[in-house]
Backbone as CSV, one residue per row, in Angstrom:
resi,resn,N_x,N_y,N_z,CA_x,CA_y,CA_z,C_x,C_y,C_z
1,MET,-9.286,-0.123,-14.432,-7.967,-0.427,-13.883,-6.957,-0.556,-15.010
2,LYS,-5.889,0.189,-14.895,-4.826,0.141,-15.886,-3.714,-0.778,-15.396
3,ILE,-3.237,-1.662,-16.272,-2.164,-2.580,-15.911,-0.973,-2.353,-16.839
4,GLU,0.188,-2.129,-16.245,1.428,-1.986,-17.003,2.357,-3.117,-16.609
5,VAL,2.972,-3.739,-17.599,3.815,-4.915,-17.360,5.269,-4.577,-17.676
6,PHE,6.156,-4.998,-16.779,7.586,-4.737,-16.915,8.359,-6.043,-16.842
7,SER,9.607,-5.995,-17.234,10.382,-7.225,-17.359,10.661,-7.896,-16.026
8,ASP,10.880,-7.111,-14.970,11.236,-7.704,-13.686,10.820,-6.784,-12.545
9,ALA,11.028,-7.265,-11.325,10.585,-6.534,-10.148,11.325,-5.208,-9.978
10,ASP,12.600,-5.166,-10.303,13.350,-3.917,-10.178,12.779,-2.846,-11.098
11,SER,12.396,-3.234,-12.305,11.799,-2.280,-13.243,10.457,-1.784,-12.725
12,VAL,9.684,-2.677,-12.106,8.422,-2.284,-11.489,8.677,-1.253,-10.398
13,ALA,9.668,-1.502,-9.557,9.978,-0.600,-8.444,10.399,0.779,-8.935
14,ARG,11.227,0.805,-9.967,11.697,2.103,-10.487,10.555,2.892,-11.113
15,LYS,9.693,2.211,-11.855,8.534,2.887,-12.451,7.621,3.411,-11.351
16,ALA,7.422,2.625,-10.303,6.569,3.056,-9.197,7.132,4.305,-8.532
17,ALA,8.444,4.351,-8.340,9.069,5.515,-7.714,8.852,6.762,-8.557
18,ALA,9.030,6.638,-9.854,8.825,7.788,-10.745,7.365,8.233,-10.726
19,LEU,6.448,7.289,-10.689,5.024,7.621,-10.665,4.652,8.331,-9.360
20,ILE,5.142,7.830,-8.234,4.847,8.471,-6.945,5.399,9.889,-6.925
21,ALA,6.614,10.070,-7.427,7.206,11.404,-7.456,6.359,12.369,-8.273
22,SER,5.864,11.889,-9.405,5.011,12.729,-10.246,3.718,13.092,-9.529
23,GLU,3.108,12.112,-8.879,1.879,12.368,-8.131,2.129,13.332,-6.979
24,ALA,3.278,13.213,-6.345,3.611,14.111,-5.240,3.729,15.552,-5.717
25,ARG,4.412,15.745,-6.818,4.570,17.107,-7.348,3.211,17.698,-7.716
26,SER,2.364,16.883,-8.321,1.037,17.351,-8.719,0.178,17.684,-7.508
27,ALA,0.194,16.814,-6.500,-0.629,17.042,-5.306,-0.199,18.293,-4.558
28,VAL,1.094,18.490,-4.434,1.591,19.670,-3.719,1.242,20.941,-4.484
29,ALA,1.336,20.878,-5.798,0.972,22.045,-6.606,-0.503,22.378,-6.471
30,ARG,-1.354,21.355,-6.344,-2.799,21.569,-6.278,-3.314,21.854,-4.868
31,ARG,-2.779,21.081,-3.892,-3.365,21.119,-2.553,-2.378,21.484,-1.450
32,GLY,-1.109,21.595,-1.789,-0.122,22.025,-0.812,0.523,20.905,-0.017
33,SER,0.083,19.662,-0.209,0.691,18.543,0.514,0.460,17.251,-0.261
34,PHE,1.204,16.223,0.120,1.069,14.895,-0.486,1.135,13.871,0.627
35,ILE,0.071,13.088,0.763,-0.009,12.084,1.811,-0.108,10.719,1.155
36,MET,0.890,9.880,1.411,0.868,8.548,0.818,0.937,7.487,1.900
37,ALA,0.281,6.364,1.635,0.298,5.217,2.529,1.042,4.081,1.837
38,VAL,1.949,3.447,2.572,2.778,2.412,1.964,2.619,1.084,2.682
39,SER,2.708,0.015,1.897,2.664,-1.353,2.409,4.080,-1.901,2.486
40,GLY,4.208,-3.123,3.001,5.512,-3.767,3.083,5.803,-4.629,1.876
41,GLY,6.969,-5.259,1.914,7.360,-6.163,0.835,8.697,-5.800,0.226
42,HIS,9.357,-6.793,-0.368,10.701,-6.580,-0.913,10.709,-5.557,-2.041
43,THR,9.814,-5.723,-3.017,9.784,-4.768,-4.135,9.464,-3.351,-3.668
44,PRO,8.514,-3.166,-2.734,8.269,-1.815,-2.221,9.486,-1.176,-1.560
45,TRP,10.318,-1.971,-0.877,11.503,-1.350,-0.268,12.451,-0.851,-1.354
46,ILE,12.550,-1.581,-2.460,13.346,-1.101,-3.604,12.723,0.173,-4.166
47,MET,11.401,0.188,-4.256,10.679,1.376,-4.745,10.982,2.599,-3.880
48,LEU,10.929,2.426,-2.567,11.152,3.561,-1.676,12.593,4.046,-1.740
49,ARG,13.522,3.121,-1.877,14.933,3.531,-2.019,15.118,4.333,-3.307
50,ALA,14.445,3.910,-4.378,14.511,4.660,-5.634,13.811,6.001,-5.510
51,LEU,12.715,6.035,-4.751,11.971,7.280,-4.566,12.833,8.344,-3.908
52,ALA,13.732,7.922,-3.030,14.612,8.872,-2.346,15.484,9.649,-3.336
53,GLY,15.708,9.088,-4.515,16.519,9.767,-5.517,15.714,10.551,-6.534
54,GLU,14.388,10.553,-6.405,13.524,11.270,-7.335,13.326,12.723,-6.892
55,LYS,12.841,13.519,-7.804,12.537,14.926,-7.499,11.171,14.979,-6.816
56,VAL,11.188,15.151,-5.512,9.980,15.136,-4.694,9.988,16.354,-3.775
57,PRO,8.876,17.055,-3.621,8.798,18.184,-2.683,8.685,17.662,-1.241
58,TRP,9.786,17.140,-0.736,9.775,16.379,0.506,9.204,17.136,1.699
59,ASN,9.414,18.438,1.754,8.938,19.181,2.935,7.412,19.229,3.019
60,SER,6.726,18.802,1.953,5.257,18.800,1.942,4.676,17.388,1.910
61,VAL,5.500,16.394,2.230,5.098,14.994,2.134,4.853,14.412,3.530
62,HIS,3.797,13.612,3.636,3.559,12.806,4.833,3.430,11.354,4.398
63,VAL,4.048,10.456,5.168,3.995,9.030,4.880,3.298,8.327,6.035
64,VAL,2.275,7.537,5.713,1.569,6.733,6.714,1.669,5.268,6.312
65,GLN,1.288,4.402,7.236,1.378,2.969,6.973,0.025,2.376,6.593
66,VAL,0.053,1.463,5.639,-1.149,0.712,5.275,-1.446,-0.345,6.333
67,ASP,-0.401,-1.030,6.787,-0.587,-2.042,7.814,0.728,-2.285,8.529
68,GLU,0.633,-2.985,9.654,1.831,-3.242,10.447,1.621,-4.474,11.318
69,ARG,2.671,-5.227,11.508,2.635,-6.374,12.404,2.777,-5.904,13.853
70,ILE,2.100,-6.586,14.747,2.234,-6.283,16.166,3.536,-6.918,16.638
71,ALA,4.545,-6.100,16.794,5.879,-6.571,17.181,6.642,-5.411,17.801
72,ALA,7.730,-5.736,18.460,8.521,-4.728,19.154,9.230,-3.799,18.174
73,ALA,9.615,-2.641,18.665,10.373,-1.678,17.857,11.649,-2.323,17.342
74,GLY,11.935,-2.080,16.061,13.150,-2.607,15.463,13.072,-4.051,15.016
75,ASP,11.961,-4.720,15.286,11.808,-6.115,14.869,11.876,-6.195,13.344
76,PRO,12.635,-7.147,12.801,12.735,-7.254,11.338,11.414,-7.578,10.657
77,ASP,10.429,-8.064,11.420,9.110,-8.302,10.837,8.315,-7.018,10.658
78,ARG,8.723,-5.951,11.328,7.976,-4.701,11.258,8.195,-4.012,9.914
79,ASN,7.105,-3.586,9.276,7.230,-2.785,8.056,7.975,-1.492,8.334
80,LEU,7.761,-0.918,9.519,8.404,0.341,9.867,9.918,0.232,9.840
81,THR,10.447,-0.891,10.283,11.897,-1.085,10.292,12.468,-0.892,8.894
82,HIS,11.836,-1.501,7.919,12.328,-1.419,6.544,11.979,-0.073,5.906
83,LEU,10.880,0.497,6.311,10.492,1.809,5.797,11.534,2.853,6.186
84,ARG,11.982,2.796,7.418,13.023,3.726,7.860,14.329,3.503,7.115
85,GLU,14.689,2.219,6.946,15.940,1.900,6.261,15.904,2.290,4.788
86,SER,14.753,2.116,4.149,14.643,2.345,2.709,14.447,3.810,2.356
87,LEU,13.678,4.529,3.172,13.304,5.897,2.807,13.872,6.942,3.752
88,LEU,13.621,6.772,5.036,13.969,7.828,5.982,15.473,8.077,6.043
89,GLU,16.257,7.029,5.849,17.708,7.181,5.920,18.307,7.755,4.640
90,HIS,17.503,7.892,3.582,18.043,8.335,2.295,17.373,9.587,1.733
91,ALA,16.160,9.882,2.172,15.433,11.053,1.672,15.418,12.151,2.735
92,PRO,15.335,13.414,2.314,15.276,14.523,3.270,13.898,14.644,3.905
93,LEU,13.501,13.579,4.590,12.199,13.478,5.237,12.442,13.432,6.738
94,THR,11.785,14.281,7.496,11.990,14.287,8.939,11.201,13.150,9.588
95,PRO,11.629,12.690,10.758,10.878,11.633,11.448,9.424,12.024,11.701
96,GLU,9.167,13.311,11.877,7.800,13.774,12.135,6.891,13.625,10.926
97,GLN,7.472,13.460,9.744,6.667,13.290,8.530,6.320,11.829,8.260
98,LEU,6.887,10.943,9.035,6.597,9.517,8.935,5.746,9.116,10.131
99,HIS,4.519,8.728,9.875,3.555,8.462,10.936,3.383,6.949,11.091
100,ALA,4.028,6.424,12.118,4.037,4.980,12.343,2.786,4.529,13.085
101,MET,2.280,3.366,12.712,1.192,2.776,13.474,1.683,2.451,14.886
102,PRO,0.937,2.835,15.921,1.411,2.673,17.304,1.173,1.266,17.846
103,VAL,1.789,0.282,17.211,1.522,-1.113,17.559,2.222,-1.554,18.838
104,GLU,3.054,-0.688,19.405,3.741,-1.043,20.658,2.920,-0.686,21.892
105,LEU,1.798,0.006,21.712,0.964,0.361,22.852,0.301,-0.890,23.430
106,PRO,0.122,-0.943,24.747,-0.486,-2.133,25.349,-1.952,-2.318,24.988
107,ASP,-2.670,-1.220,24.781,-4.083,-1.289,24.412,-4.186,-1.088,22.899
108,LEU,-4.309,-2.173,22.161,-4.259,-2.093,20.698,-5.523,-1.486,20.097
109,LYS,-6.657,-1.666,20.753,-7.867,-1.014,20.247,-7.750,0.495,20.378
110,ALA,-7.210,0.949,21.504,-6.978,2.377,21.676,-5.935,2.873,20.683
111,ALA,-4.964,2.023,20.362,-3.938,2.386,19.381,-4.556,2.615,18.007
112,CYS,-5.545,1.797,17.637,-6.241,1.988,16.362,-6.954,3.339,16.342
113,THR,-7.623,3.653,17.453,-8.307,4.948,17.557,-7.312,6.089,17.445
114,GLN,-6.175,5.928,18.106,-5.139,6.961,18.060,-4.636,7.170,16.641
115,TYR,-4.425,6.084,15.908,-3.925,6.233,14.538,-4.982,6.856,13.639
116,GLY,-6.241,6.545,13.899,-7.306,7.210,13.161,-7.275,8.711,13.374
117,GLN,-6.979,9.131,14.588,-6.864,10.556,14.887,-5.664,11.165,14.173
118,THR,-4.571,10.421,14.117,-3.389,10.891,13.382,-3.722,11.104,11.914
119,LEU,-4.440,10.170,11.336,-4.816,10.290,9.925,-5.703,11.508,9.686
120,ARG,-6.624,11.761,10.597,-7.477,12.939,10.446,-6.667,14.222,10.573
121,ALA,-5.655,14.210,11.421,-4.830,15.403,11.609,-4.036,15.749,10.355
122,VAL,-3.571,14.739,9.632,-2.741,15.006,8.457,-3.526,15.001,7.151
123,ALA,-4.701,14.318,7.121,-5.406,14.121,5.847,-6.863,14.550,5.869
124,GLY,-7.280,15.270,6.918,-8.639,15.786,6.949,-9.627,14.821,7.569
125,SER,-10.876,15.273,7.684,-11.927,14.463,8.296,-13.154,14.418,7.387
126,PRO,-13.457,13.259,6.799,-12.699,12.016,6.912,-11.380,12.107,6.135
127,PRO,-10.362,11.366,6.574,-9.067,11.465,5.896,-9.108,10.935,4.472
128,VAL,-8.511,11.708,3.573,-8.395,11.300,2.175,-6.912,11.252,1.824
129,LEU,-6.425,10.075,1.503,-5.027,9.887,1.152,-4.830,10.163,-0.332
130,ASP,-3.725,10.805,-0.657,-3.458,11.106,-2.068,-3.084,9.858,-2.852
131,LEU,-2.319,8.973,-2.221,-1.890,7.751,-2.909,-1.749,6.630,-1.893
132,VAL,-2.279,5.482,-2.239,-2.122,4.279,-1.421,-1.397,3.230,-2.250
133,HIS,-0.289,2.753,-1.727,0.419,1.649,-2.373,-0.039,0.337,-1.736
134,LEU,-0.419,-0.610,-2.579,-0.900,-1.910,-2.112,-0.151,-3.049,-2.804
135,GLY,-0.053,-4.154,-2.099,0.447,-5.385,-2.680,-0.684,-6.388,-2.791
136,LEU,-0.394,-7.502,-3.412,-1.399,-8.550,-3.636,-0.814,-9.883,-3.201
137,GLY,-1.472,-10.553,-2.248,-0.990,-11.849,-1.788,-1.470,-12.995,-2.652
138,PRO,-0.776,-14.121,-2.606,-1.202,-15.293,-3.371,-2.588,-15.795,-2.976
139,ASP,-3.067,-15.390,-1.774,-4.409,-15.760,-1.332,-5.437,-14.664,-1.595
140,GLY,-5.001,-13.612,-2.292,-5.917,-12.525,-2.624,-6.014,-11.442,-1.578
141,HIS,-5.187,-11.508,-0.521,-5.248,-10.449,0.482,-4.502,-9.214,0.000
142,THR,-4.861,-8.087,0.580,-4.113,-6.857,0.393,-4.160,-6.111,1.709
143,ALA,-3.164,-5.214,1.951,-2.987,-4.651,3.282,-2.947,-5.844,4.242
144,SER,-3.655,-5.767,5.381,-3.844,-6.968,6.207,-5.320,-7.346,6.205
145,LEU,-5.915,-7.207,5.036,-7.298,-7.607,4.796,-7.245,-9.015,4.205
146,VAL,-7.382,-9.983,5.092,-7.126,-11.381,4.772,-8.446,-12.134,4.613
147,PRO,-8.517,-13.084,3.678,-9.761,-13.837,3.498,-10.307,-14.396,4.813
148,GLY,-11.598,-14.165,5.034,-12.263,-14.715,6.199,-12.117,-13.935,7.484
149,ASP,-11.313,-12.892,7.506,-11.108,-12.128,8.734,-12.271,-11.152,8.941
150,PRO,-12.783,-11.022,10.152,-13.873,-10.072,10.412,-13.533,-8.628,10.056
151,VAL,-12.253,-8.293,9.980,-11.865,-6.926,9.645,-12.387,-6.513,8.272
152,LEU,-12.681,-7.485,7.421,-13.184,-7.186,6.078,-14.533,-6.471,6.118
153,GLU,-15.271,-6.676,7.187,-16.630,-6.131,7.252,-16.708,-4.810,8.012
154,ILE,-15.586,-4.265,8.433,-15.609,-3.009,9.190,-15.871,-1.839,8.247
155,THR,-16.893,-1.071,8.581,-17.257,0.082,7.748,-17.259,1.390,8.521
156,ASP,-17.075,1.322,9.841,-17.196,2.528,10.669,-15.879,2.972,11.290
157,ALA,-14.769,2.453,10.793,-13.447,2.853,11.290,-12.438,2.754,10.161
158,ASP,-11.466,3.641,10.173,-10.431,3.636,9.135,-9.242,2.760,9.493
159,VAL,-9.111,2.421,10.781,-8.003,1.603,11.271,-8.572,0.528,12.184
160,ALA,-8.093,-0.702,12.040,-8.629,-1.795,12.854,-7.583,-2.882,13.039
161,LEU,-7.856,-3.761,13.986,-7.006,-4.916,14.215,-7.501,-6.086,13.383
162,ALA,-6.574,-6.752,12.734,-6.882,-8.003,12.046,-6.417,-9.151,12.926
163,GLY,-6.927,-10.327,12.657,-6.519,-11.497,13.418,-5.118,-11.944,13.051
164,PRO,-4.591,-12.936,13.748,-3.257,-13.452,13.424,-3.188,-13.966,11.990
165,TYR,-2.094,-13.663,11.337,-1.866,-14.106,9.960,-0.374,-14.322,9.798
166,GLN,-0.004,-15.498,9.378,1.408,-15.862,9.242,2.177,-15.570,10.535
167,GLY,1.545,-15.912,11.655,2.224,-15.830,12.937,2.183,-14.488,13.638
168,ARG,1.564,-13.481,13.045,1.521,-12.155,13.659,0.119,-11.557,13.561
169,GLN,-0.317,-10.934,14.664,-1.505,-10.102,14.573,-1.120,-8.807,13.869
170,ARG,-2.074,-8.163,13.219,-1.772,-6.968,12.425,-2.715,-5.813,12.763
171,MET,-2.238,-4.614,12.496,-3.072,-3.418,12.446,-3.140,-3.009,10.982
172,THR,-4.315,-2.585,10.535,-4.472,-2.316,9.104,-5.428,-1.168,8.843
173,LEU,-5.213,-0.487,7.733,-6.233,0.410,7.203,-7.367,-0.456,6.664
174,THR,-8.565,0.066,6.704,-9.752,-0.675,6.288,-10.265,-0.169,4.936
175,TYR,-11.286,-0.848,4.419,-11.828,-0.463,3.114,-12.292,0.999,3.033
176,PRO,-12.958,1.546,4.063,-13.445,2.918,3.907,-12.360,3.918,3.511
177,ILE,-11.226,3.913,4.221,-10.184,4.889,3.896,-9.443,4.506,2.617
178,LEU,-9.242,3.221,2.384,-8.570,2.807,1.157,-9.377,3.224,-0.069
179,ASN,-10.684,3.090,0.025,-11.532,3.413,-1.120,-11.845,4.907,-1.246
180,ARG,-11.441,5.698,-0.270,-11.530,7.160,-0.416,-10.289,7.754,-1.069
181,SER,-9.246,6.983,-1.188,-7.977,7.521,-1.673,-8.089,8.002,-3.121
182,ARG,-7.275,8.981,-3.434,-7.315,9.578,-4.780,-6.643,8.702,-5.833
183,TYR,-5.733,7.848,-5.399,-4.950,7.054,-6.351,-4.530,5.766,-5.651
184,VAL,-4.716,4.640,-6.332,-4.293,3.342,-5.797,-3.206,2.775,-6.707
185,LEU,-2.063,2.496,-6.122,-0.924,1.973,-6.873,-0.634,0.550,-6.397
186,TRP,-0.916,-0.408,-7.268,-0.629,-1.810,-6.966,0.738,-2.191,-7.510
187,LEU,1.545,-2.865,-6.698,2.780,-3.491,-7.162,2.598,-4.995,-7.018
188,VAL,2.691,-5.708,-8.137,2.433,-7.143,-8.128,3.567,-7.840,-8.870
189,THR,4.348,-8.621,-8.144,5.491,-9.305,-8.755,5.537,-10.766,-8.304
190,GLY,6.007,-11.630,-9.199,6.161,-13.046,-8.887,5.070,-13.908,-9.486
191,ASP,5.448,-15.074,-9.976,4.472,-15.927,-10.658,3.417,-16.490,-9.719
192,GLU,3.687,-16.508,-8.412,2.684,-17.000,-7.469,1.494,-16.050,-7.355
193,LYS,1.613,-14.845,-7.924,0.518,-13.869,-7.893,-0.324,-13.899,-9.175
194,ALA,0.070,-14.703,-10.156,-0.558,-14.640,-11.481,-2.064,-14.889,-11.434
195,GLY,-2.473,-15.918,-10.709,-3.897,-16.223,-10.649,-4.701,-15.122,-9.990
196,MET,-4.174,-14.562,-8.909,-4.889,-13.511,-8.196,-4.895,-12.195,-8.968
197,LEU,-3.841,-11.933,-9.725,-3.847,-10.722,-10.537,-4.949,-10.788,-11.591
198,ALA,-5.148,-11.956,-12.167,-6.238,-12.123,-13.134,-7.588,-11.879,-12.462
199,ARG,-7.745,-12.357,-11.233,-9.001,-12.137,-10.512,-9.166,-10.667,-10.106
200,LEU,-8.063,-10.019,-9.757,-8.125,-8.590,-9.429,-8.568,-7.794,-10.644
201,GLN,-7.990,-8.094,-11.796,-8.375,-7.394,-13.019,-9.847,-7.605,-13.341
202,ALA,-10.352,-8.798,-13.042,-11.753,-9.127,-13.334,-12.722,-8.520,-12.324
203,GLY,-12.177,-7.901,-11.263,-13.042,-7.305,-10.246,-13.724,-8.330,-9.371
204,ASP,-13.038,-9.427,-9.105,-13.604,-10.522,-8.320,-13.672,-10.119,-6.841
205,THR,-14.870,-9.811,-6.355,-15.021,-9.362,-4.980,-14.993,-10.511,-3.973
206,ALA,-14.798,-11.737,-4.450,-14.640,-12.868,-3.545,-13.265,-12.870,-2.883
207,ILE,-12.334,-12.127,-3.438,-11.030,-11.966,-2.800,-10.970,-10.568,-2.187
208,PRO,-10.286,-10.399,-1.058,-10.234,-9.081,-0.416,-9.744,-7.974,-1.343
209,ALA,-8.728,-8.258,-2.147,-8.189,-7.231,-3.034,-9.225,-6.754,-4.046
210,GLY,-10.154,-7.610,-4.405,-11.165,-7.263,-5.400,-12.187,-6.263,-4.910
211,ARG,-12.173,-5.958,-3.614,-13.107,-4.983,-3.064,-12.507,-3.579,-2.987
212,ILE,-11.293,-3.415,-3.483,-10.689,-2.084,-3.602,-11.153,-1.468,-4.913
213,ARG,-11.575,-0.226,-4.851,-12.103,0.411,-6.066,-11.045,0.424,-7.163
214,SER,-11.490,0.199,-8.387,-10.556,0.052,-9.507,-10.502,1.270,-10.407
215,ASP,-11.434,2.209,-10.252,-11.486,3.326,-11.194,-10.347,4.319,-10.995
216,ARG,-9.663,4.241,-9.862,-8.523,5.126,-9.611,-7.239,4.331,-9.455
217,ALA,-7.189,3.143,-10.037,-6.099,2.212,-9.767,-5.200,1.975,-10.978
218,VAL,-3.912,1.825,-10.669,-2.918,1.400,-11.656,-2.163,0.218,-11.071
219,VAL,-1.986,-0.815,-11.870,-1.213,-1.982,-11.460,0.093,-1.998,-12.233
220,LEU,1.199,-2.062,-11.501,2.502,-2.273,-12.110,2.911,-3.704,-11.778
221,ALA,3.094,-4.516,-12.794,3.364,-5.942,-12.596,4.587,-6.371,-13.395
222,ASP,5.276,-7.395,-12.905,6.336,-7.970,-13.726,5.748,-9.070,-14.604
223,ARG,6.547,-9.560,-15.537,6.030,-10.535,-16.500,5.608,-11.832,-15.818
224,ALA,6.284,-12.184,-14.741,5.915,-13.409,-14.037,4.498,-13.312,-13.488
225,ALA,4.167,-12.188,-12.869,2.823,-12.012,-12.299,1.774,-11.852,-13.381
226,ALA,2.168,-11.270,-14.503,1.207,-10.990,-15.573,1.109,-12.116,-16.585
227,GLY,1.747,-13.247,-16.305,1.791,-14.331,-17.277,0.429,-14.814,-17.720
228,ARG,-0.499,-14.976,-16.788,-1.828,-15.467,-17.148,-2.597,-14.430,-17.957
229,LEU,-2.426,-13.142,-17.613,-3.109,-12.094,-18.370,-2.640,-12.082,-19.811
230,GLU,-1.335,-12.234,-19.994,-0.789,-12.200,-21.352,-1.238,-13.423,-22.148
231,LYS,-1.322,-14.583,-21.504,-1.795,-15.780,-22.196,-3.248,-15.627,-22.621
232,GLU,-4.066,-15.088,-21.707,-5.484,-14.877,-22.034,-5.658,-13.866,-23.139
233,SER,-4.811,-12.824,-23.114,-4.887,-11.807,-24.164,-4.542,-12.389,-25.521
234,LYS,-3.527,-13.236,-25.573,-3.144,-13.874,-26.834,-4.232,-14.829,-27.313
235,ALA,-4.846,-15.539,-26.374,-5.903,-16.482,-26.743,-7.108,-15.761,-27.323
236,GLU,-7.425,-14.609,-26.740,-8.557,-13.822,-27.241,-8.276,-13.270,-28.632
237,GLY,-6.990,-12.978,-28.893,-6.634,-12.410,-30.196,-6.410,-13.432,-31.267
238,ALA,-6.394,-14.712,-30.894,-6.140,-15.781,-31.865,-7.326,-15.986,-32.803
């Protein structure tokens, strides 16, 4: 796992946008398309807004969701709401290239199956995503893979329902599809993430994030999140 540290969250977002654009150009040149999965969060919305200004072969790009809250269309809690505002309204990406999790369907288990079919249609069978963007929670969760949730043990589906977390039930990609991805891009900002970032770097599988494969992963962190890593590095060099 490679970790790059930047001065602040905006710098992390801009670097992430440039990296995604580069990966998109490479994937399209090699395979004819680029499929990326995105998570929510303030820094990611800045990243996506910056991505809209990068040189990207947009007509060959598909965007899918890592996770989503079960809420009505347009709800400010929905990742999709911000995804549309940050990317779709600024990049030459058609609505058909943005594949939203169908969390408004009354049968949520069937909705998970439907989204799995969508992923196979755009990314093959089994679906392989070119790039997955992930965040890291102060409790070690990533996507909607939360400590203690039964969704952590799902191995036979790429999409599943997680239990309520912070007041909302979620739909999430599971470990099988996340760990098949060609590239994992972590964005980690804020000092409340410092302890978990150290555990992620150490490969601590006791936290959900630690079960994501690290050999294809890059972490972009701000100095606040990387504070413990830098202290440990200095201590080792003393």
